[in-house]
C-alpha positions as CSV (number, residue, x, y, z in Angstrom):
1,X,5.6,3.3,-35.7
2,X,4.6,5.7,-38.5
3,X,1.0,5.0,-37.6
4,X,1.8,5.7,-34.0
5,X,3.4,9.1,-34.8
6,X,0.7,10.2,-37.3
7,X,-2.1,9.5,-34.8
8,X,-0.6,11.8,-32.1
9,X,-2.5,14.8,-33.5
10,X,-6.0,13.3,-33.3
11,X,-7.4,12.3,-29.9
12,X,-7.4,13.7,-26.4
13,X,-5.5,13.6,-23.1
14,X,-6.5,15.9,-20.2
15,X,-3.7,17.5,-18.4
16,X,-4.5,19.4,-15.2
17,X,-2.3,22.4,-14.9
18,X,-2.5,22.9,-11.1
19,X,-1.3,19.4,-10.6
20,X,2.4,18.7,-10.7
21,X,2.1,15.3,-12.3
22,X,0.8,13.7,-15.4
23,X,-2.9,12.8,-15.1
24,X,-4.0,9.5,-16.7
25,X,-6.4,9.7,-19.6
26,X,-8.9,7.2,-18.0
27,X,-9.1,8.9,-14.6
28,X,-12.6,10.3,-15.1
29,X,-13.9,6.9,-16.2
30,X,-12.4,5.3,-13.2
31,X,-14.1,7.7,-10.9
32,X,-17.5,6.9,-12.4
33,X,-17.0,3.2,-12.1
34,X,-15.6,3.0,-8.6
35,X,-15.7,6.2,-6.6
36,X,-17.9,9.0,-5.5
37,X,-18.0,12.1,-7.7
38,X,-18.9,14.5,-5.0
39,X,-15.4,15.8,-4.4
40,X,-14.0,19.1,-5.8
41,X,-11.4,18.8,-8.5
42,X,-9.0,21.3,-10.0
43,X,-10.9,23.9,-12.0
44,X,-8.2,24.8,-14.6
45,X,-7.4,22.3,-17.3
46,X,-5.7,22.2,-20.7
47,X,-6.9,19.8,-23.4
48,X,-4.2,18.4,-25.6
49,X,-5.1,16.4,-28.7
50,X,-3.4,13.1,-29.2
51,X,-4.1,9.6,-30.2
52,X,-7.0,7.5,-28.9
53,X,-6.1,4.7,-26.5
54,X,-7.1,1.8,-28.8
55,X,-5.0,3.2,-31.7
56,X,-2.0,3.8,-29.5
57,X,-2.2,0.5,-27.7
58,X,-3.8,-2.1,-30.1
59,X,-3.8,-4.8,-27.4
60,X,-6.4,-2.9,-25.5
61,X,-9.0,-3.3,-28.2
62,X,-9.4,-6.9,-27.3
63,X,-10.7,-6.1,-23.8
64,X,-14.3,-5.4,-25.1
65,X,-14.7,-8.8,-26.7
66,X,-15.5,-10.6,-23.5
67,X,-15.5,-10.1,-19.7
68,X,-14.9,-13.2,-17.6
69,X,-16.7,-13.3,-14.2
70,X,-18.3,-9.9,-14.3
71,X,-20.0,-9.6,-10.9
72,X,-23.3,-7.8,-11.2
73,X,-24.2,-8.0,-7.5
74,X,-24.2,-4.7,-5.6
75,X,-20.8,-4.2,-4.0
76,X,-22.2,-3.4,-0.6
77,X,-23.8,-6.8,-0.4
78,X,-20.6,-8.8,-1.1
79,X,-17.9,-6.8,0.5
80,X,-17.2,-9.3,3.3
81,X,-16.7,-12.0,0.7
82,X,-14.3,-9.7,-1.2
83,X,-12.4,-9.0,2.0
84,X,-11.8,-12.7,2.6
85,X,-14.5,-14.0,4.9
86,X,-14.4,-17.3,2.8
87,X,-10.6,-16.9,2.0
88,X,-11.4,-15.7,-1.5
89,X,-12.7,-19.1,-2.6
90,X,-14.1,-19.0,-6.2
91,X,-13.0,-15.3,-6.6
92,X,-9.5,-15.7,-7.9
93,X,-9.8,-18.1,-10.8
94,X,-11.6,-16.7,-12.7
95,X,-10.9,-13.3,-11.3
96,X,-14.0,-11.6,-9.9
97,X,-14.5,-8.2,-11.4
98,X,-15.4,-6.5,-8.0
99,X,-12.3,-8.1,-6.4
100,X,-10.0,-6.9,-9.1
101,X,-11.1,-3.3,-8.7
102,X,-10.9,-3.6,-4.9
103,X,-7.3,-4.9,-4.9
104,X,-6.2,-2.2,-7.4
105,X,-7.9,0.4,-5.2
106,X,-5.9,-0.5,-2.1
107,X,-2.8,-1.0,-4.2
108,X,-3.2,2.6,-5.4
109,X,-3.4,3.7,-1.7
110,X,-0.1,2.0,-1.1
111,X,1.4,3.5,-4.3
112,X,0.4,7.0,-2.9
113,X,3.1,6.5,-0.2
114,X,5.7,6.3,-3.0
115,X,4.3,9.1,-5.1
116,X,4.2,11.5,-2.1
117,X,7.5,10.6,-0.4
118,X,10.5,12.9,-0.7
119,X,13.5,10.7,-1.3
120,X,15.8,13.4,-2.7
121,X,19.0,13.5,-0.6
122,X,19.6,17.1,-1.7
123,X,16.4,18.2,0.0
124,X,16.3,19.2,3.7
125,X,12.9,17.6,3.7
126,X,14.2,14.2,2.6
127,X,12.4,11.4,4.4
128,X,9.1,13.3,4.7
129,X,5.8,13.3,2.9
130,X,5.7,16.2,0.4
131,X,2.1,17.1,1.2
132,X,0.2,18.2,4.3
133,X,-2.3,15.7,5.4
134,X,-5.3,17.9,4.6
135,X,-4.3,18.0,1.0
136,X,-2.8,14.6,0.6
137,X,-5.4,12.9,-1.6
138,X,-6.1,16.1,-3.5
139,X,-2.4,16.5,-4.5
140,X,-2.3,13.0,-5.7
141,X,-5.4,13.2,-7.8
142,X,-7.3,11.0,-5.4
143,X,-9.7,13.5,-3.9
144,X,-12.6,11.5,-5.3
145,X,-11.8,8.4,-3.3
146,X,-14.1,9.4,-0.4
147,X,-11.5,9.0,2.3
148,X,-10.1,11.6,4.8
149,X,-6.5,11.2,6.0
150,X,-6.5,11.3,9.8
151,X,-2.8,11.0,10.6
152,X,0.7,10.3,9.3
153,X,2.9,7.5,10.6
154,X,6.6,7.9,11.4
155,X,9.4,5.5,12.5
156,X,12.8,6.2,13.9
157,X,15.7,5.6,11.6
158,X,17.9,4.5,14.5
159,X,17.4,0.9,13.8
160,X,19.5,-1.6,11.9
161,X,17.9,-1.1,8.5
162,X,20.2,1.6,7.1
163,X,19.4,1.0,3.4
164,X,15.7,1.5,4.0
165,X,15.7,5.0,5.4
166,X,16.2,8.1,3.3
167,X,18.3,10.9,4.8
168,X,19.3,14.4,3.6
169,X,22.9,15.2,2.9
170,X,22.3,18.7,4.2
171,X,23.1,19.8,7.8
172,X,19.9,21.7,8.4
173,X,17.1,19.2,8.1
174,X,13.6,18.6,9.4
175,X,14.5,15.7,11.7
176,X,17.7,13.8,12.6
177,X,15.9,10.6,13.5
178,X,12.5,10.2,11.7
179,X,11.3,8.9,8.4
180,X,7.7,9.2,7.1
181,X,6.2,5.7,7.0
182,X,2.6,6.0,5.7
183,X,-0.8,7.1,6.8
184,X,-4.2,6.2,8.4
185,X,-7.4,7.3,6.6
186,X,-11.1,6.7,7.0
187,X,-14.0,6.7,4.6
188,X,-16.0,9.9,5.2
189,X,-18.0,10.5,2.0
190,X,-21.5,9.2,2.6
191,X,-22.0,8.1,-1.0
192,X,-18.8,6.1,-0.8
193,X,-19.8,4.6,2.5
194,X,-23.1,3.4,1.1
195,X,-21.3,1.9,-1.9
196,X,-18.8,0.1,0.3
197,X,-21.4,-1.1,2.7
198,X,-19.4,0.1,5.8
199,X,-17.1,2.8,7.0
200,X,-13.6,1.6,6.1
201,X,-10.4,2.4,8.0
202,X,-7.3,2.2,5.9
203,X,-3.7,1.9,7.0
204,X,-1.1,2.2,4.2
205,X,2.6,1.6,4.9
206,X,5.4,2.9,2.8
207,X,7.7,0.4,1.2
208,X,11.2,0.8,-0.2
209,X,12.2,3.5,-2.6
210,X,15.3,1.6,-3.7
211,X,15.0,-2.1,-4.5
212,X,16.9,-4.9,-2.8
213,X,19.4,-3.0,-0.7
214,X,17.3,-3.3,2.5
215,X,17.0,-7.1,2.0
216,X,20.8,-7.3,2.8
217,X,20.1,-5.6,6.2
218,X,17.9,-8.5,7.3
219,X,19.7,-10.9,9.6
220,X,17.0,-13.6,9.5
221,X,17.0,-13.5,13.3
222,X,13.6,-14.2,14.8
223,X,12.5,-12.1,17.7
224,X,9.6,-12.9,20.1
225,X,6.7,-10.7,19.3
226,X,5.9,-10.0,23.0
227,X,2.3,-8.8,22.0
228,X,1.0,-11.7,24.1
229,X,2.4,-14.2,26.6
230,X,3.7,-16.7,24.1
231,X,7.4,-16.4,23.3
232,X,7.1,-19.0,20.6
233,X,5.4,-16.5,18.3
234,X,8.3,-14.8,16.5
235,X,8.9,-12.2,13.8
236,X,12.0,-11.1,12.0
237,X,14.0,-8.8,14.2
238,X,14.5,-6.0,11.7
239,X,10.7,-5.7,11.2
240,X,10.2,-5.9,15.0
241,X,12.7,-3.0,15.6
242,X,11.2,-0.8,12.8
243,X,7.7,-1.3,14.2
244,X,8.4,-0.9,18.0
245,X,11.5,1.3,18.4
246,X,11.0,5.0,19.3
247,X,13.2,8.0,19.9
248,X,12.0,10.1,22.8
249,X,14.0,13.2,21.8
250,X,12.2,13.4,18.4
251,X,8.7,14.8,18.2
252,X,7.9,12.7,15.2
253,X,8.9,9.3,16.7
254,X,8.6,9.9,20.4
255,X,6.0,7.1,20.0
256,X,6.9,4.0,18.0
257,X,5.1,3.2,14.8
258,X,3.2,0.6,16.7
259,X,2.0,3.1,19.3
260,X,1.0,5.5,16.7
261,X,-1.1,3.2,14.6
262,X,-2.8,1.5,17.6
263,X,-3.7,4.9,19.1
264,X,-5.1,6.1,15.8
265,X,-7.2,3.0,15.2
266,X,-8.7,3.3,18.7
267,X,-9.5,6.9,18.2
268,X,-11.3,6.3,14.9
269,X,-13.3,3.3,16.3
270,X,-14.4,5.4,19.3
271,X,-15.3,8.3,17.0
272,X,-17.9,6.2,15.1
273,X,-19.6,4.1,17.8
274,X,-22.3,1.6,16.6
275,X,-21.3,1.9,12.9
276,X,-20.4,-1.0,10.6
277,X,-16.6,-0.7,10.4
278,X,-13.8,-2.5,8.6
279,X,-10.0,-2.3,9.0
280,X,-8.0,-2.7,5.8
281,X,-4.2,-2.6,5.8
282,X,-2.0,-2.4,2.7
283,X,1.6,-2.1,1.8
284,X,4.2,-3.0,-0.8
285,X,7.6,-4.6,-0.2
286,X,8.8,-3.9,3.3
287,X,5.5,-2.0,3.7
288,X,3.7,-5.3,3.2
289,X,5.6,-6.7,6.1
290,X,4.5,-3.8,8.3
291,X,1.0,-4.3,7.1
292,X,0.9,-7.9,8.3
293,X,2.7,-7.1,11.5
294,X,0.3,-4.3,12.4
295,X,-2.8,-6.4,11.5
296,X,-1.6,-9.1,13.8
297,X,-0.9,-6.6,16.6
298,X,-4.4,-5.0,16.2
299,X,-6.0,-8.4,16.4
300,X,-3.8,-9.7,19.2
301,X,-4.6,-6.9,21.6
302,X,-8.3,-7.2,20.5
303,X,-8.4,-3.6,19.4
304,X,-10.9,-4.7,16.7
305,X,-13.2,-6.1,19.4
306,X,-15.9,-3.6,20.4
307,X,-17.9,-4.2,23.5
308,X,-20.7,-1.7,24.2
309,X,-21.9,-3.5,27.3
310,X,-24.7,-5.2,25.5
311,X,-23.1,-6.8,22.5
312,X,-19.6,-7.6,21.3
313,X,-18.7,-6.9,17.7
314,X,-15.5,-8.0,16.0
315,X,-14.3,-5.6,13.2
316,X,-12.9,-7.6,10.3
317,X,-9.2,-7.1,9.5
318,X,-8.0,-7.6,6.0
319,X,-4.5,-7.2,4.5
320,X,-3.9,-6.6,0.8
321,X,-0.2,-7.0,0.5
322,X,2.0,-6.6,-2.6
323,X,5.5,-8.2,-3.1
324,X,5.8,-8.8,0.7
325,X,8.6,-10.9,2.3
326,X,7.9,-13.5,5.0
327,X,7.4,-11.8,8.4
328,X,7.4,-14.5,11.1
329,X,7.7,-18.2,11.9
330,X,5.1,-20.9,11.6
331,X,3.7,-20.1,15.0
332,X,3.2,-16.5,13.9
333,X,1.3,-17.8,10.8
334,X,-0.9,-20.1,12.8
335,X,-1.7,-17.4,15.3
336,X,-2.8,-15.0,12.5
337,X,-5.1,-17.7,11.2
338,X,-6.5,-18.2,14.7
339,X,-7.2,-14.5,15.1
340,X,-9.2,-14.5,11.8
341,X,-6.9,-12.1,10.0
342,X,-7.5,-12.3,6.2
343,X,-4.5,-11.8,4.0
344,X,-4.3,-11.7,0.3
345,X,-0.7,-11.6,-1.0
346,X,-0.2,-10.4,-4.5
347,X,3.1,-11.4,-6.0
348,X,5.0,-11.6,-9.3
349,X,6.5,-15.1,-9.7
350,X,9.7,-13.5,-11.0
351,X,10.2,-11.3,-7.9
352,X,12.7,-12.5,-5.3
353,X,11.5,-10.5,-2.3
354,X,8.5,-12.9,-1.5
355,X,11.1,-15.7,-1.3
356,X,12.9,-14.2,1.7
357,X,13.6,-14.7,4.6
358,X,13.4,-18.4,5.1
359,X,14.9,-19.6,1.9
360,X,15.9,-23.0,3.5
361,X,13.0,-23.6,5.9
362,X,9.6,-22.2,5.0
363,X,5.9,-23.1,4.6
364,X,6.8,-25.4,1.6
365,X,9.1,-27.6,3.8
366,X,7.2,-30.7,4.8
367,X,8.8,-31.0,8.3
368,X,8.7,-27.3,9.2
369,X,6.4,-27.7,12.2
370,X,8.6,-30.5,13.6
371,X,11.9,-28.8,13.1
372,X,10.5,-25.5,14.6
373,X,9.1,-27.2,17.7
374,X,11.7,-29.9,18.3
375,X,14.9,-28.0,17.9
376,X,13.7,-24.4,17.9
377,X,15.2,-23.8,14.5
378,X,16.0,-20.1,14.4
379,X,15.6,-19.5,10.6
380,X,12.1,-20.9,10.0
381,X,9.6,-18.6,8.3
382,X,6.1,-19.0,6.9
383,X,3.9,-16.9,4.6
384,X,0.4,-16.0,5.9
385,X,-2.8,-16.0,3.9
386,X,-3.8,-16.6,0.3
387,X,-1.4,-16.1,-2.6
388,X,-2.4,-14.5,-5.9
389,X,0.6,-15.2,-8.2
390,X,1.0,-13.1,-11.3
391,X,3.5,-13.4,-14.2
392,X,4.7,-10.3,-16.0
393,X,5.7,-12.4,-19.0
394,X,2.0,-12.8,-19.8
395,X,1.6,-9.1,-20.5
396,X,2.1,-8.1,-24.1
397,X,2.9,-4.5,-23.0
398,X,6.0,-5.4,-21.0
399,X,9.5,-6.0,-22.3
400,X,11.9,-8.8,-21.4
401,X,14.3,-7.4,-18.9
402,X,16.8,-8.6,-16.3
403,X,16.1,-5.6,-14.1
404,X,15.0,-7.1,-10.8
405,X,13.4,-3.8,-9.8
406,X,10.9,-4.1,-12.6
407,X,9.6,-7.4,-11.4
408,X,9.2,-5.9,-7.9
409,X,7.6,-2.6,-9.0
410,X,4.1,-1.9,-7.5
411,X,2.7,-0.2,-10.5
412,X,3.7,-3.2,-12.6
413,X,1.7,-5.4,-10.2
414,X,-1.4,-3.2,-10.6
415,X,-1.0,-3.5,-14.4
416,X,-0.8,-7.3,-14.1
417,X,-3.9,-7.3,-11.9
418,X,-5.9,-5.4,-14.5
419,X,-5.0,-8.0,-17.2
420,X,-5.3,-11.1,-15.0
421,X,-8.5,-13.2,-15.5
422,X,-7.3,-16.5,-14.1
423,X,-4.7,-19.2,-14.6
424,X,-4.2,-20.1,-18.3
425,X,-6.5,-17.3,-19.4
426,X,-5.5,-14.7,-21.9
427,X,-4.1,-11.4,-20.5
428,X,-6.7,-8.7,-21.2
429,X,-7.0,-5.3,-19.6
430,X,-10.3,-5.2,-17.8
431,X,-10.5,-1.6,-16.6
432,X,-8.3,0.0,-19.2
433,X,-6.0,1.3,-16.5
434,X,-3.4,3.5,-18.1
435,X,-0.3,1.4,-19.0
436,X,1.8,4.6,-18.8
437,X,1.6,4.3,-15.0
438,X,3.9,1.2,-15.2
439,X,6.9,3.4,-16.2
440,X,6.4,6.0,-13.3
441,X,9.5,4.7,-11.6
442,X,11.0,2.1,-13.8
443,X,11.7,1.2,-17.5
444,X,9.4,-1.8,-18.1
445,X,7.1,-0.9,-21.0
446,X,8.0,-1.8,-24.5
447,X,9.5,1.2,-26.4
448,X,6.7,1.0,-29.0
449,X,4.4,2.9,-26.6
450,X,6.5,6.0,-26.4
451,X,6.3,6.3,-22.6
452,X,9.6,7.5,-21.1
453,X,11.0,5.6,-18.1
454,X,10.9,7.1,-14.6
455,X,8.7,9.9,-15.7
456,X,7.0,10.6,-12.3
457,X,8.7,13.7,-10.7
458,X,7.9,17.1,-9.4
459,X,7.7,19.9,-12.0
460,X,11.1,21.6,-12.1
461,X,12.0,19.4,-9.1
462,X,10.0,21.6,-6.9
463,X,11.8,24.9,-7.9
464,X,9.6,27.9,-8.5
465,X,10.2,31.2,-10.2
466,X,9.9,34.3,-8.0
467,X,8.5,37.7,-9.1
468,X,12.0,39.0,-9.6
469,X,12.8,36.2,-12.1
470,X,15.0,34.1,-9.8
471,X,14.4,30.4,-9.1
472,X,14.3,29.0,-5.6
473,X,13.1,26.0,-3.7
474,X,10.2,27.3,-1.5
475,X,9.9,26.4,2.2
476,X,7.2,23.8,2.9
477,X,4.6,24.1,5.7
478,X,5.8,22.8,9.0
479,X,5.9,19.0,9.0
480,X,3.0,17.6,11.0
481,X,4.0,16.0,14.2
482,X,2.0,13.5,16.3
483,X,-1.4,14.3,17.7
484,X,-1.4,15.4,21.4
485,X,-3.8,12.6,22.4
486,X,-1.6,9.8,21.1
487,X,-0.4,8.8,24.6
488,X,-4.0,8.8,26.0
489,X,-5.3,6.5,23.3
490,X,-2.4,4.1,23.4
491,X,-2.6,3.8,27.2
492,X,-6.3,2.8,26.8
493,X,-5.3,0.2,24.2
494,X,-2.8,-1.4,26.6
495,X,-5.1,-1.1,29.6
496,X,-7.8,-3.0,27.8
497,X,-5.4,-5.6,26.5
498,X,-4.0,-6.2,30.0
499,X,-7.5,-6.5,31.6
500,X,-8.9,-8.8,29.0
501,X,-5.9,-10.9,28.0
502,X,-4.0,-10.8,31.3
503,X,-0.9,-9.5,29.6
């Protein structure tokens, strides 16, 4: 510890003063490795001398000794393989270097939903995104990602998941019914599009700010999906309600989350005719359930099938989910497979959320198919896709804890991904992703590293000092509502589905 303290006066962290949050010391290197550098960044910065990463965190020094399965192929030549066209065969053990970065990249897009969400019950903006869409990625230090946010997604809180939604305790609030649920974005930077090998459409769903409370709201009741004429395909009723319920008196959820996301995907697809596109959906916790549900919906109504009158093209749909629960029954799982939806589920083996619902009857039960078909067993659930199981006890940076929230934490999963090289292989950080990020919203790092728990927060909790010396919480710009063409695009989605699929 003496060595740790004495080294704090030597090396460098870069702290960007216009930003409200701590900026990781390796952010510039990450940009050069993965993303386009053509974006504009904050101009003002303050350089603070502190220890070098290797001297602070001795375990990181080992990462330069060897690199297992470094993929030297150009990314744009192998992206379909990385997005599951072969169900990730040969890419997970040992872990492919391109795939690791790709999973972390989408995980950070899901994490952005947490970092930007206002969950302060004392704020009249509780339940909203703290930033306007035009500045979303910039405010989160992600302006270099090469994506443009095209719309926010909302859901009505008038469903039977009371522990999921965040509401203000104040009487004057932005909405009595809505909660911000995530966003849709599209790759627009030409350099990034060339690197990716296609124009990528991303849907990121917000998960749960608090841990297991929402799990207790689940009734394990299966509900027919009704996205096609097959009542045997069922999903958990709470997820179904969250995805499909709307509140006509509210301008933010006058359309359901389902209608919003389908309308926006259609709008983007028609904006870029003839281009090579992909649809990638991500989410953590309950957001992972919405990611899978929306992926199934997009494929079921054939929104990803583009027919220009000459050729028919099928846009690939991939889900990168983190700590997700089971969503539907075995019929749902089989239908997702038939539709060609590729799902990679990242879990921590010590996390309980991926084990529910369906504790009794699930994909591990030998006679699940029989019991589901013969007696219509109402509590039968099955996971979809390929599982990547991680174990937080393998990381030398994390402490032993009984806090179930730590095992479920998304930043902890991204840390484990960075150190994972395959089963029975030594934990070694491959990209040197800052371990301080683990403690953004939990207390999981060993105290030796001097990173305080739950350190991610607004500067002064959003309070600013006025010219007269008084402190106040400033008004935010008007919360963005739904685009005026939402109804038009959704009607076209349904019209096409009914004509092609006889719904």
